[in-house]
Structures are given as C-alpha cells and as structure tokens.
C-alpha positions in Angstrom: -77.1 -8.9 -0.4 -73.9 -11.1 -1.1 -74.8 -13.2 2.0 -78.2 -14.0 1.0 -77.2 -14.8 -2.4 -74.7 -17.3 -1.1 -77.3 -18.7 1.0 -79.6 -19.3 -1.9 -76.8 -20.7 -4.1 -75.9 -23.0 -0.9 -79.7 -24.2 -0.6 -79.8 -25.3 -4.0 -77.1 -28.1 -3.0 -78.8 -28.7 0.2 -75.9 -26.9 2.0 -75.3 -24.3 4.6 -72.4 -22.2 5.7 -69.9 -23.9 8.2 -68.0 -20.8 9.7 -64.3 -20.5 9.2 -62.4 -17.6 10.8 -61.0 -15.0 8.4 -57.4 -15.2 9.6 -55.7 -15.4 6.1 -56.0 -19.0 6.0 -59.7 -19.3 5.3 -59.3 -21.1 2.0 -57.2 -23.6 3.1 -59.0 -24.2 6.5 -62.1 -24.7 4.6 -60.8 -27.5 2.6 -59.1 -29.0 5.5 -62.5 -28.9 7.6 -64.1 -31.0 4.5 -61.3 -33.5 4.4 -61.6 -34.1 8.1 -65.2 -35.0 7.4 -64.2 -37.5 4.8 -61.4 -38.9 7.1 -63.8 -39.2 10.1 -66.9 -40.4 8.2 -67.6 -43.9 8.7 -70.6 -44.0 6.4 -68.7 -43.7 3.0 -66.8 -47.2 3.2 -66.1 -46.9 -0.6 -63.6 -44.0 -0.3 -60.6 -45.9 1.1 -58.1 -45.1 -1.5 -58.7 -41.4 -1.1 -58.6 -41.6 2.8 -55.2 -43.6 2.3 -54.2 -40.8 -0.1 -54.7 -38.2 2.6 -53.0 -40.2 5.3 -50.0 -40.4 3.0 -49.7 -36.7 2.6 -49.7 -36.2 6.3 -53.2 -35.2 7.3 -54.4 -36.1 10.7 -57.2 -34.6 12.7 -55.7 -31.3 13.8 -57.3 -28.2 11.8 -54.4 -25.9 12.5 -51.6 -28.3 11.9 -53.2 -29.7 8.6 -53.8 -26.3 7.5 -50.1 -25.4 7.6 -49.5 -28.8 6.0 -51.8 -28.0 3.2 -50.1 -24.5 2.6 -46.7 -26.3 2.3 -48.1 -29.0 0.0 -49.6 -26.2 -2.3 -46.4 -24.5 -2.6 -44.6 -27.4 -3.4 -47.4 -28.4 -6.0 -46.8 -24.9 -7.6 -43.0 -25.2 -7.6 -43.1 -28.8 -9.0 -45.4 -28.1 -11.8 -44.8 -24.5 -12.6 -45.0 -25.2 -16.3 -48.7 -26.2 -15.9 -49.7 -23.1 -13.8 -47.8 -20.3 -15.6 -50.4 -20.0 -18.2 -52.9 -19.2 -15.6 -51.2 -16.2 -14.3 -49.5 -12.9 -15.8 -46.8 -12.6 -12.9 -43.6 -14.1 -11.9 -44.7 -17.3 -9.7 -41.3 -17.8 -8.0 -41.6 -14.2 -6.5 -44.9 -15.1 -4.9 -44.1 -18.4 -3.6 -41.8 -17.2 -1.0 -44.6 -14.7 0.5 -47.2 -17.4 0.1 -45.4 -19.9 2.1 -45.9 -17.8 5.3 -48.9 -18.7 7.6 -51.6 -16.4 7.4 -50.5 -14.6 4.2 -53.4 -14.3 1.5 -52.9 -10.8 -0.3 -51.2 -12.5 -3.2 -52.0 -13.1 -6.6 -51.0 -16.6 -6.3 -54.0 -17.1 -4.1 -56.2 -17.4 -7.4 -54.7 -20.9 -8.0 -55.2 -22.1 -4.5 -58.2 -24.1 -5.2 -57.0 -25.5 -8.6 -53.6 -26.5 -7.1 -55.2 -28.1 -4.0 -57.8 -30.0 -6.3 -54.7 -31.5 -8.4 -52.6 -32.3 -5.2 -55.4 -33.7 -3.1 -56.9 -35.7 -6.3 -60.5 -34.9 -5.5 -62.9 -32.3 -7.2 -63.6 -29.2 -5.5 -66.7 -27.1 -6.0 -66.8 -23.5 -5.0 -70.3 -22.4 -4.5 -70.0 -18.7 -4.7 -72.2 -15.4 -4.0 -72.2 -14.3 -7.6 -75.6 -14.4 -9.1 -74.3 -15.2 -12.6 -71.9 -17.9 -11.5 -73.7 -20.0 -8.5 -70.6 -22.5 -8.5 -67.3 -23.1 -9.9 -66.0 -26.7 -10.1 -62.3 -27.7 -10.1 -61.6 -31.0 -11.6 -58.0 -32.5 -11.1 -56.2 -34.4 -13.7 -56.0 -37.5 -11.4 -59.3 -38.4 -9.5 -59.0 -41.0 -6.5 -62.1 -39.8 -4.6 -65.6 -40.7 -5.5 -67.2 -37.5 -3.9 -66.5 -33.8 -4.4 -65.6 -31.2 -1.7 -67.8 -28.3 -1.4 -66.7 -24.9 0.0 -68.4 -21.5 0.1 -67.0 -18.3 -1.2 -68.3 -14.8 -0.5 -66.8 -12.4 -2.8 -67.7 -9.1 -1.0 -64.7 -6.9 0.3 -61.5 -9.0 0.0 -63.4 -12.2 -0.1 -63.8 -15.1 2.3 -64.0 -18.8 2.2 -66.2 -20.9 4.6 -66.5 -24.7 4.8 -70.1 -26.2 4.2 -72.4 -28.5 6.2 -75.7 -30.1 5.3 -78.6 -27.9 5.8 -80.6 -30.3 8.0 -77.5 -30.2 10.5 -77.5 -26.5 10.3 -81.0 -26.2 11.1 -80.8 -28.6 14.2 -77.6 -26.7 15.4 -79.5 -23.4 15.3 -82.7 -24.9 16.9 -80.5 -26.3 19.9 -79.0 -22.9 20.2 -82.3 -21.0 20.2 -84.4 -23.4 22.1 -84.7 -22.9 25.9 -86.3 -24.7 28.8 -89.9 -24.0 30.0 -89.8 -25.7 33.3 -92.5 -24.8 35.7 -94.9 -23.2 33.3 -97.8 -25.8 34.1 -97.2 -26.0 37.7 -99.6 -23.3 38.5 -102.3 -25.2 36.7 -101.8 -28.1 38.7 -102.2 -26.2 41.9 -98.6 -25.8 42.9 -98.2 -22.6 44.9 -94.3 -22.6 45.9 -92.7 -23.0 42.3 -89.1 -23.5 42.0 -87.8 -25.0 38.8 -84.5 -26.1 37.1 -83.0 -27.6 40.2 -80.1 -30.1 39.7 -81.4 -33.5 40.9 -81.6 -37.0 39.7 -85.3 -36.6 38.7 -84.9 -33.1 36.9 -86.3 -32.8 33.4 -84.5 -29.4 32.6 -83.1 -29.5 29.0 -80.7 -26.9 29.8 -79.3 -29.1 32.9 -79.1 -32.0 30.9 -76.9 -30.1 28.4 -74.9 -29.0 31.2 -75.8 -25.3 30.4 -77.2 -22.4 32.5 -80.6 -21.0 31.6 -80.6 -18.0 29.4 -83.1 -15.2 28.5 -84.4 -17.6 25.9 -85.8 -20.0 28.6 -89.4 -19.5 29.9 -88.8 -21.3 33.1 -90.4 -20.0 36.3 -88.4 -19.1 39.6 -85.2 -20.6 38.0 -82.4 -21.9 40.2 -80.3 -22.4 37.2 -79.8 -18.9 36.1 -76.7 -17.0 35.2 -75.9 -13.5 34.7 -77.6 -11.3 32.2 -75.9 -12.3 28.7 -75.4 -9.4 26.5 -75.6 -9.6 22.9 -75.0 -7.2 20.0 -78.0 -5.1 19.6 -77.9 -4.5 16.0 -80.7 -2.2 14.8 -82.4 -2.3 18.3 -84.4 1.0 18.5 -85.9 0.6 22.0 -88.7 -1.2 23.7 -92.3 -0.7 23.7 -93.3 -2.6 26.6 -96.8 -1.8 28.0 -97.3 0.9 25.6 -100.1 -0.6 23.5 -102.2 -1.5 26.5 -103.8 0.1 29.8 -101.1 -0.8 32.3 -102.1 -0.9 35.9 -100.1 1.5 38.0 -98.7 -1.4 40.3 -97.5 -3.4 37.2 -93.9 -2.9 36.5 -92.6 -3.6 33.0 -89.1 -4.5 31.7 -88.4 -6.3 34.7 -88.6 -10.1 35.6 -90.6 -11.6 38.5 -91.0 -14.8 40.3 -93.8 -16.1 37.9 -92.5 -15.0 34.6 -89.6 -13.6 32.7 -89.9 -10.4 30.7 -90.0 -10.2 27.0 -88.2 -6.8 26.9 -85.6 -6.7 24.2 -83.6 -4.4 26.3 -83.7 -6.7 29.2 -82.7 -9.5 27.1 -79.7 -7.6 25.4 -78.7 -6.8 28.9 -79.0 -2.9 28.3 -81.0 -0.4 30.3 -84.1 1.4 28.7 -83.3 4.9 27.3 -85.2 7.8 26.1 -85.7 6.1 22.7 -87.8 3.4 24.4 -91.5 3.9 24.7 -92.4 1.6 27.7 -94.8 2.3 30.8 -93.8 1.9 34.3 -90.4 0.9 33.3 -88.6 -1.2 36.0 -85.3 -1.3 33.8 -83.5 1.7 35.3 -85.0 4.1 32.8 -83.3 7.4 33.4 -85.1 9.7 31.0 -88.8 10.3 31.5 -91.4 9.3 29.1 -91.3 11.3 26.1 -95.0 10.6 25.3 -97.8 13.3 25.7 -101.4 13.0 25.8 -101.8 16.2 23.9 -100.6 14.6 20.5 -102.7 15.9 17.9 -103.2 14.1 14.7 -101.5 15.7 11.5 -103.9 16.0 8.4 -102.3 15.8 5.2 -102.6 19.1 3.1 -104.4 18.9 0.0 -104.7 21.3 -2.8 -106.5 21.5 -6.0 -104.2 21.5 -8.9 -104.4 24.6 -11.3 -106.1 24.0 -14.8 -102.7 24.0 -16.5 -101.6 21.0 -14.7 -104.4 19.1 -16.4 -103.2 20.0 -19.9 -101.2 18.1 -21.9 -97.4 19.3 -21.9 -97.5 20.3 -25.9 -100.8 22.1 -25.4 -99.6 24.0 -22.5 -96.3 25.0 -24.1 -98.2 26.1 -27.4 -100.7 28.0 -25.2 -98.0 29.9 -23.5 -96.2 30.8 -27.0 -93.3 28.5 -26.7 -91.9 26.6 -29.7 -93.0 22.9 -29.4 -90.4 20.5 -30.6 -91.7 17.8 -33.1 -89.7 15.2 -31.1 -87.0 12.6 -32.7 -87.1 11.5 -36.1 -89.1 8.7 -37.0 -88.1 5.8 -39.4 -90.6 6.9 -42.0 -89.3 10.6 -41.9 -85.6 9.4 -42.1 -86.5 7.4 -45.2 -88.3 10.2 -46.8 -85.1 12.2 -46.0 -82.9 9.6 -47.7 -85.2 9.5 -50.8 -85.0 13.4 -51.1 -81.3 13.3 -50.8 -80.9 10.6 -53.7 -83.5 12.6 -55.6 -81.2 15.8 -55.6 -78.2 13.9 -56.0 -79.3 11.8 -59.0 -81.0 14.9 -60.8 -79.0 16.2 -63.7 -80.3 19.9 -63.8 -77.5 21.2 -61.7 -79.2 21.4 -58.3 -76.6 21.3 -55.6 -76.8 18.9 -52.9 -76.9 21.2 -49.7 -78.7 21.7 -46.4 -80.9 24.4 -47.9 -82.3 22.5 -50.9 -82.7 19.1 -48.9 -84.8 21.1 -46.2 -87.0 22.9 -48.8 -87.6 19.6 -50.8 -88.2 17.6 -47.6 -90.7 19.9 -46.2 -92.5 20.3 -49.6 -93.1 16.6 -49.6 -94.4 16.3 -46.1 -96.5 19.3 -46.5 -98.3 18.1 -49.7 -101.8 17.4 -50.0 -101.2 14.0 -51.1 -99.2 13.1 -48.0 -102.1 14.5 -45.9 -104.5 12.4 -47.9 -102.7 9.3 -47.5 -102.3 9.9 -43.8 -98.6 9.5 -43.3 -97.4 10.1 -39.8 -94.7 12.7 -40.9 -94.4 16.2 -39.7 -92.7 19.5 -40.9 -89.0 20.0 -39.7 -87.3 23.2 -39.0 -84.1 24.0 -40.9 -82.1 23.6 -37.7 -83.4 20.1 -37.3 -82.6 19.0 -40.7 -79.0 20.4 -40.4 -78.6 18.5 -37.2 -79.9 15.3 -38.9 -77.6 15.8 -42.0 -74.7 16.4 -39.6 -75.2 13.1 -37.8 -75.6 11.4 -41.1 -72.4 12.7 -42.1 -70.6 11.5 -39.1 -72.2 8.0 -39.7 -71.5 8.2 -43.3 -69.6 5.0 -43.5 -72.8 3.1 -42.2 -74.9 4.6 -44.9 -72.8 4.0 -48.1 -75.5 2.3 -49.9 -77.8 5.5 -49.7 -75.2 8.2 -50.0 -72.2 8.2 -52.5 -71.0 11.6 -51.5 -70.6 13.5 -48.5 -73.2 16.1 -47.9 -72.3 19.7 -47.5 
C-alpha cells in the first residue's frame, strides 16, 4: 500500500523511483545521485553557479566517495550551526554527531535533520515525495539558494523508512521496456517457406536485438531454434501457484506441454522461473519432470449449494418477534424531543412552590403522565413511555454532565 501510494505521488510530478540500496546511507546516496545528474547534465546551461558550488565542496562523479563526503559535510554543518538546529530537536546534538559521522549509521534521531541540513549546505531546495497520503510531499528550502532547480527524492515511511532517488517517468518506462522486451527472430521464416530454421546467429547481417545489445536470449524472447540461448534463468516465484498448461483444451497424447521444442518456446510459468512442475500444477502431458501424478479426476461431481426456506419468525421484525415471545422490548435511546420534555419536567418540579421534592420517582411519574396523556397522542408527538430504570439512568447521566447543563438545572438531582 505504501509503495503504491508513493508511486502515485511520484507520478503527479512525472517521476518514478530510481532505486538506492538500503545500506544506512540511502538518504545521502539519493541526494548524491540527484547531484550527479545536475553535474553531468549538459541541457541546463544556466545552472553554472550551483555546479561551481558543488565543485568547491568537493563533489566529483563517484557515488560512494561523494556519499561519504556529504555525510562529513552534514556533520560539519550541524556542528558549525548548532544554534540554528537545536530548536528542531529535543536531544543533545553533540552526543549524536559522533555516531552519525560513521558510514552506514542511520539509527539516530539526528537523521531527522539530514534533508534540512543538506538543503542548507548545498544551497538548493530539496523536495521529499513521501508515501503518506495526507502529506504527499515535504519541501525543504534553504536560507541561501544558488540553484535554479529543486532536487526530488522519494521516501517510503514503512518499517524503518527508506529513501530513493527519482527519475523521469518516461525514462523509467523506457528502461522497463528495454528489460522486458525480447527478440522474435525466425517467427516469420516458416511463412516464407524456410524449412531449416536457425536464428540469433552472430553475424554481420544479424538483426537480433539481443545480439546488438550484447545480451543472450532469455525466456522473454520468442525466437525459433535460438543459437544465442543461455542457461535457464531463475527468478523469484512470488505467489506462483503452479501452471495449467494444456488443462483447458484437448491435448493430443503425443504433444508434450511445459517443454521447449525447435519451433517454439513454451509459455509455461514454471519453465520460465526455472523450476520443475509440482503436484500443485494442473498441466497435462507434462515434460518438465513432474514427479507427482495428476491429481485431477474424471469423476468430479458438481457441488450444489444447500438452500433452506427460512422459518416464519425470521420474516418478522425484531421488536415484533421479541414481543411475541414475551420479552421486554426496549424503547431505544432517548430522542431529542423526549430529552426536552424531561428537562421541562425537571424545571416544573424545581420551580413549583408546593413542596414537591425533586427526585427520580417524582420526575418519572410526571414524565410518563405527560407522554401518556391524550393531548400528546392527539398532537402525534413521537415520544414513548419510559420505565423507571431508564429515567434513573438518564438522570444519572445528567448529573455527571451537570456542568454542561447549568442553564437547565440549578441544583443536582437526587
């Protein structure tokens, strides 16, 4: 969920994640990777001042060396301007500086100042795009700016938290496409009448996209009788639950599934992952060393859901059913109108000068007398008779909330 939210927030800026290893330096490494994009960029010609500032600080083009340099500069920034940062924390900064100066150290409260201090020492704005739905991005603006562009880094707050660099979404899509797309050499040779088909042969006239990239063909390629094949690549299976090759159609007994042949590569997911078919697979005529027999049976009978007609009491309203069985039916919570009548009854008893005591019994009798009167029924007020226990409970609640009802009651009810 956090990853998906982060991807959505990045997409709103036209960005995607540029992964950074989680080795304790992820925040600093993410910033350094973005700095290198600025240093190596030839398109932004108006940012010379910022590039010169980075050169003076000692940044080059080595990720590891510049990450260590940025950690050192961060500690110097905190130490030299400790008065500016002590208001942001509730701990002794000097005790944390010695720990944070070590490479790979991140389990420190001082890390909360990392982006803010780096923004000040680099003199550039840093925007942290988060995976938090309520705060999709957090900008950090330095007191002195010499860069015309901001740096964007990504932050996933799940578990201990992790920072990544960012890249343009178009480039990320192109990178994924270049990884996932394979060649299809020899697929059209049979339609041209070629009998002996061999493809992906390294030669001067070869059009194989994998050979042009200097790569070996993989399971993603659809080439026929490939001569550029490598060993079976194994990849994490994730939630793979077994293949179903040949199970949805009538497969000839001579046809073998889950196995490559000269003319085509099998689409079997087990074969693609470099694993053998298991008992969880539902493939037919398996050629991928399936040790366990097919668990399917031709005598499978369909299961019909059991239905039963409900008894009559299930078709009655709950209150009617309880009353029919002799249970006492509750009148439900107090409505606003019933509460107002109760307040009026309390004021009437309290304001009468004939010596009537203000207690629960008198309040209950007068209240039920009013709501049961013919005049109330004639008007059609939605009020009901209340048992003595209900009125006592309501009065007890009013006593607890006495301070909130001073305008209605001047003395506490017994």
